[in-house]
Wavefront OBJ file of the C-alpha trace (Angstrom):
o trace
v 112.314 90.433 71.890
v 113.411 93.313 74.195
v 111.410 93.832 77.569
v 109.269 97.372 77.155
v 109.387 99.676 80.368
v 106.638 101.794 80.709
v 108.049 105.664 80.922
v 106.409 108.130 83.474
v 103.582 110.079 81.335
v 105.565 113.077 81.140
v 109.072 112.078 80.912
v 110.539 115.412 81.741
v 108.902 115.684 85.199
v 109.625 113.833 88.348
v 107.271 110.987 89.158
v 104.582 111.381 92.035
v 101.508 109.883 93.011
v 99.161 111.855 90.863
v 101.039 111.470 87.945
v 103.094 108.029 87.846
v 100.802 105.427 86.012
v 103.418 102.847 86.999
v 103.331 103.198 90.428
v 104.447 99.402 92.001
v 105.565 98.120 88.642
v 108.968 97.193 87.892
v 111.268 98.883 85.625
v 111.029 102.535 86.719
v 114.362 102.612 88.588
v 116.023 101.634 85.503
v 113.953 104.349 83.369
v 115.027 106.942 85.918
v 119.030 106.009 85.353
v 118.422 106.015 81.415
v 116.676 109.847 81.726
v 119.380 110.761 84.457
v 122.384 109.623 82.630
v 125.440 109.690 84.982
v 123.976 112.020 87.337
v 121.428 109.353 88.651
v 121.584 108.833 92.332
v 121.341 105.379 92.070
v 122.619 103.308 95.645
v 125.124 101.056 95.396
v 124.210 98.821 98.439
v 122.755 95.513 96.753
v 119.532 95.103 99.106
v 117.292 91.979 98.743
v 113.896 92.179 98.566
v 111.556 90.957 101.573
v 108.422 92.300 101.250
v 105.213 91.363 99.022
v 105.448 94.790 97.260
v 108.946 94.662 95.433
v 108.462 98.237 93.775
v 107.419 100.936 96.215
v 108.143 104.989 96.191
v 107.409 107.812 98.549
v 108.986 110.794 100.249
v 111.625 109.980 102.350
v 111.396 110.230 106.377
v 114.905 108.641 107.990
v 116.097 106.748 110.862
v 119.582 106.332 112.392
v 119.818 103.455 114.840
v 122.125 100.737 116.026
v 120.703 97.322 116.630
v 117.565 99.219 118.246
v 114.497 99.369 116.717
v 112.405 101.637 119.267
v 112.666 104.816 117.087
v 111.398 103.303 113.765
v 108.456 101.736 115.427
v 107.412 105.502 116.775
v 107.801 106.791 113.181
v 105.964 103.829 111.502
v 103.476 104.521 114.189
v 102.462 107.753 112.508
v 100.736 108.164 109.548
v 102.830 107.457 106.693
v 100.920 109.165 103.689
v 102.660 106.738 101.136
v 106.223 107.578 102.302
v 108.798 105.433 102.620
v 111.182 105.101 105.683
v 115.120 104.687 105.366
v 116.534 103.235 108.208
v 120.576 103.255 108.714
v 121.271 100.640 111.008
v 124.953 100.989 110.265
v 125.283 97.721 108.182
v 124.554 95.250 111.174
v 122.775 92.375 110.755
v 123.774 91.032 114.160
v 119.966 91.680 115.336
v 116.828 92.430 113.056
v 115.577 95.713 113.301
v 111.915 94.864 111.888
v 109.843 91.937 112.153
v 106.302 91.305 110.545
v 104.691 93.199 113.729
v 106.437 96.259 112.976
v 105.983 96.003 109.184
v 102.004 95.511 109.763
v 102.209 98.868 112.192
v 103.763 100.466 109.023
v 101.702 99.100 106.493
v 98.630 99.641 108.138
v 99.570 103.252 108.746
v 99.883 103.962 104.904
v 103.952 103.576 104.531
v 104.626 102.756 101.141
v 108.153 100.554 102.382
v 111.287 100.786 104.114
v 114.781 100.316 103.269
v 116.752 98.913 106.062
v 120.793 99.122 106.136
v 120.343 96.253 108.677
v 118.617 93.197 108.970
v 114.991 92.014 109.441
v 113.190 88.775 110.588
v 110.063 86.989 109.801
v 110.954 87.224 106.230
v 108.385 84.533 105.392
v 105.508 86.570 106.718
v 106.973 89.798 105.279
v 107.196 88.040 101.920
v 103.152 87.679 101.711
v 102.445 91.221 102.814
v 101.588 94.325 100.877
v 104.415 96.283 101.910
v 107.646 97.428 100.582
v 110.775 95.854 102.338
v 114.475 96.030 101.595
v 117.273 94.938 103.724
v 120.505 93.518 103.862
v 119.616 90.128 105.309
v 117.867 88.363 107.991
v 118.429 87.480 111.614
v 116.143 86.052 114.112
v 117.646 87.813 117.132
v 115.615 90.890 118.535
v 117.017 94.010 119.071
v 117.018 96.194 121.793
v 114.361 98.932 122.364
v 115.945 101.894 124.425
v 115.531 104.687 121.846
v 118.763 105.634 121.042
v 118.997 107.398 117.554
v 117.919 109.941 115.373
v 115.065 110.839 113.239
v 114.882 113.123 110.147
v 118.662 113.474 109.677
v 120.503 113.122 106.211
v 121.382 109.298 105.606
v 124.258 108.444 103.394
v 124.206 104.747 102.002
v 126.220 103.522 99.071
v 127.301 106.436 97.696
v 123.580 108.598 98.002
v 122.457 110.905 100.534
v 118.742 110.260 101.212
v 117.515 113.509 102.545
v 113.992 113.635 104.472
v 111.491 115.271 101.967
v 113.135 113.947 98.614
v 112.012 111.005 96.830
v 113.011 107.570 96.610
v 112.115 105.019 94.264
v 112.740 101.078 94.429
v 112.063 98.093 92.739
v 113.814 95.116 91.458
v 116.797 96.791 89.811
v 117.688 98.626 92.794
v 116.833 102.173 94.863
v 117.104 105.687 92.890
v 116.813 109.285 94.940
v 115.093 111.985 93.018
v 114.465 115.630 94.088
v 110.859 116.259 95.640
v 108.176 116.192 93.434
l 1 2 3 4 5 6 7 8 9 10 11 12 13 14 15 16 17 18 19 20 21 22 23 24 25 26 27 28 29 30 31 32 33 34 35 36 37 38 39 40 41 42 43 44 45 46 47 48 49 50 51 52 53 54 55 56 57 58 59 60 61 62 63 64 65 66 67 68 69 70 71 72 73 74 75 76 77 78 79 80 81 82 83 84 85 86 87 88 89 90 91 92 93 94 95 96 97 98 99 100 101 102 103 104 105 106 107 108 109 110 111 112 113 114 115 116 117 118 119 120 121 122 123 124 125 126 127 128 129 130 131 132 133 134 135 136 137 138 139 140 141 142 143 144 145 146 147 148 149 150 151 152 153 154 155 156 157 158 159 160 161 162 163 164 165 166 167 168 169 170 171 172 173 174 175 176 177 178 179 180 181
């Protein structure tokens, strides 16, 4: 028996909060890849899932930082309105950029999730949270908190440009960027 994937109600349009019936369900990235064909903007980075919500989506905001989580904490302290924060930690797993406290801050402020090109900590707690968390791995070591980095600049990861305001969809199969709905 072949697995079935729900298609967005209007397969010719971009999924958004108003039209996507399968928000939070698996298979949406595969459906998007099938629809877009070779032009699909699928991130090649093999992120691991750490949050209790494996499938998540939303408009993109970005943070660039290196072993310093002050900026991402600042951004996640603002109303998320269902957005996804894409964090370019330059692939460092030497320190964790997010743990349970910052994840809870994002969740409670209405963020859909985070995609981290870096490490997290408190992974057992993150797994029980209704919050999307994709990252490279874990490290119990804290990051610095000097606030160095940049907010809402284009981030390039795994052959894909994450442009603030565009839309990202993440699930067990990966991460796909689409134009803003």
